[in-house]
N, C-alpha and C positions, 0 to 999 in steps of 0.2 A: 709534619715532626719526623726528625733521623736520629736515631741512634749510636750517637759514635760518629759522624763526621769524618773522612779516611783525610787525614790532614796532606798528605804529599799526593792525593790523584785524587783529583773529581768524579764525585758519588754519583755511579751514572744513573741509578736509579734515581734519582734528585736531578736528574736533569733531565729522564725520559720525563717527570710526573711536573716539573714546569713545563714543558713545549708544550703535553698534550693538556697543557689546561691555560695552558694559552691560545690554545686550537680553537678552547670550548670560550677563550672569555671570563676564565675566570681568575682574579686575584686568587694566588698564593704567598702564605707567606711562610716561609722555614727555621727550626729554631732545634736547635742542635743541645741536645739532653746526653754529651758526655756518654761513656763507654759503664760509667758504673752505673745501673737499674736502679736503683733511688732518689737517679734525678730522674730519672726519666718519669717518674709517680710522680716526681714533683713539677714536671716540666705541662706535664696532662691534669694538673690541678690550674698552674696557670695559663694554661690553654682555654678550660671552662670558663674562668672567669671574663673569657673573651669572646663567648657566645661564636667561635664561626659554624660556617655549615656543617664546612666536612673534617674530619681530625683522621689522617694518613700516618702510621706510623710504617717506617721503616726502621730495616737493622733487623742482626738474629741476635736469637737466645741460648741461655746456657741453661745449663741439665741443673747445678747449681743453685740459678735465683730462685731465692725466697719469696722479691714481693709481687712474685709473678699474681699471688689470689687480691694486693689491692693493685694493682693496677688495673688489674679486670673490671670491679667496685669501681674505680674511677670513672672508668667507658662505658662499663653498665648507667650509671650515676648519670652518660653525657647521653647519654640514648634514651634515660629516661624522659630529657628535657628538652629530645628531640634530634639531640643532633644525630647525625650520622659516623659509624665508624669501620675504618678499612685498613687489614694491617698487608702489606705488602715484608711475611714475612717464612717462617716454617710453621706448617700446620698446627694447628691443635685448639687453640686458645677459639670461646663459641661467639666470634665475630667473621665478617665478610672477611676472605682473605686472600690475597692471591702470590701463590709460592713458586720455584722451578724446584724441576728433580732436580738437588746438590748429586744428591747415590748415581743415578741414570749418569747424569754427567762422568762423575770418576769413572765407574764401568765402560765407559765410553772410553773413553783415553785410554785406560788399563788395557783393552780391547785390542785401540788403535795402536798405543806402542810397540807392542808384543806382536801385532801383524804385520810391525814396520822391521824389525826381528831383532827391538833390545832383550834385555835376559837377565844385568841387575838392576836393580832399582834402587831405591829410597825418596820420600815423605817427608817433603819440608811443612809440618801440616800449625796448626793454629791449636790457641788456649783447648786444654784436655776437655773441657766443659760445653765448648763450644757446640753448637746445632746444626752450626750449617760447614765448618769443620768436620767435628765428626762426620759426616755422611758422608758427603764426598771422597771419606780420606778410608769410610771403610767403599765405599760404591771400588774407590780405585782395588782395593786387595781382592773385591771381591773375584775385580772380572783379570787380576792376573792367577787372582784362584783356581778359576778355568780357565786361564791357555797356560795351566801347568806351572806357574811361577810360582816358589814361593815369598813372600816378603817376610821375614824376622821381624821381630818388636825392635832390635835395635835401627832398625834403617828409615824409622816414622819417628822424627825429629818435631816434641812437641814447644811449642813458645809462640808469642804472641803472636798477631794475626796483619803482619807492617814488614816494609818494605827493611828498614832496619835488622829485623828482627833473623829475617831469611839471607841474611847475610853477613851475620852472625853463624848462628847454626849449620850454614853451607860453609863455613869453616871451622867450624866443630867434627861436619860432619868427615870431612876428604883428612884433618890430623889425627884421625881411629886408621888412616890407611884402607879402607874399607871397599871392594871396589864398588864401582859407581859407574853403567853405560846413559842412565838417563836417572834426573830429580823430576817429580812431580810436585808441586808447589798450589799446596791449597788454594789457593788468590794473584791475579798479574801482577799486586802490589806487592805479595814476593816472590814472586818467578820471577820479577824482573833487579829482587835485590840476589837473587840468585848468581842471573847472568851478568852482576858490577863484579860479586865476590872473582866470577869463575873467571872476566876477562882481568881483573886485577892480581889472578893465580897464574895468570897463563895457561887456565885449564882446555881442557875439550870435554866439555861432557853436553848430552842435549837438557833439554831441559823444560816441562812442560809447565801450562798455566790455567788457569778457570777465568773467564767474568768475559775475557773481549775486551777493554775500560780501551778509550778514546787514547789514550796515552802510547798506544800500542804504535798508535800508527808512527812511533818516529822510535822504532827502537831499531838493534843492526845486534843479533842476528835474526829477523824477523820472528815472531815466539809464538807456535802451536796452543793452540788454548782451547776451551770451549766457551766458544760462544753462544751468551746465554743474547735474547730476542729484549733488547731495552724499553726500546719502545712499547712493545705489542706489553711488555710488564703494566707498564703505566696507564694506558690504554683502559685495557683488563682492569684493572684495580680502576679509573675511573667512571668509566662506564660505572662499576659496584658502587660504587659510591651515590650518580647521581638521583639513582635508582631506588627504590624503597628495599624494605632490608623481607626475607621472607620468613616464616614459620621457623626458617632452621637456620642457622650459619652456613653460609657455601664457602665452599674452596674450588676455585681455581689454578691448574698449575699450570707450569711453562716451562718446556722443552728446551732445553738447545742442542747445540750441535757441536762435536769437535773439529776445529779446526788448522790441519797443519801446514804449518811451517817451512820454514830452515833449521829452527834452532833443534829440530828433529828430521833431520834425515835418514831415510834410509842404514839396516846396518849391512854392510860390505863383508863377510868376512874370508 
């Protein structure tokens, strides 16, 4: 089960889970729970009625999600009935979880771009309550600060976690006349929206993303990004799901790494 499958790009987590399950001969049913947290709770109730062996939930969480207690209760009831729950999301809920180092990935990208010579930055971020975008943005700001580069609040643009929103936010940023050498988008779909706007506007600004989705293979210039090992994420999650639950919930943190490509060439001054 996945919360909010993006419509414009294939979800790499789901692709990894399906591939890993097929290697193990396990059938997979995928259900999109939409973007409303209440929809996810309803989807869990519906899934319980079908009595699957494993219930795996992917997708980010938000700091203002008031449905978390109800979701936790529904999942605990499912486990009490003999099912296994594994989450692929941020840590913090009382279930076995595979998570990735969002904050460190943002930090590493900032240090890399600063090392390439960039000094004037902007961030195209997602909804302000989303944990994924919050952590990636915070890590990026921290990495810049350690490199002696402040990032004023008006250079962090908040909007939907989509390509189209990033396209519009990039236009808003440039219309304000702020000098920008490099733009960090907190996921690759948004980074592609940034690249598209810059191409349409005839502007040359460095762009970096986060995730390393498969769609990047068809992008020119090739996009610098934080690569996440989706196959490893999926394998770890299924390995946990097929084993017994321990006395305490376990969390496995998966770390990505920065990949520098054509969209962020070294600065020559």
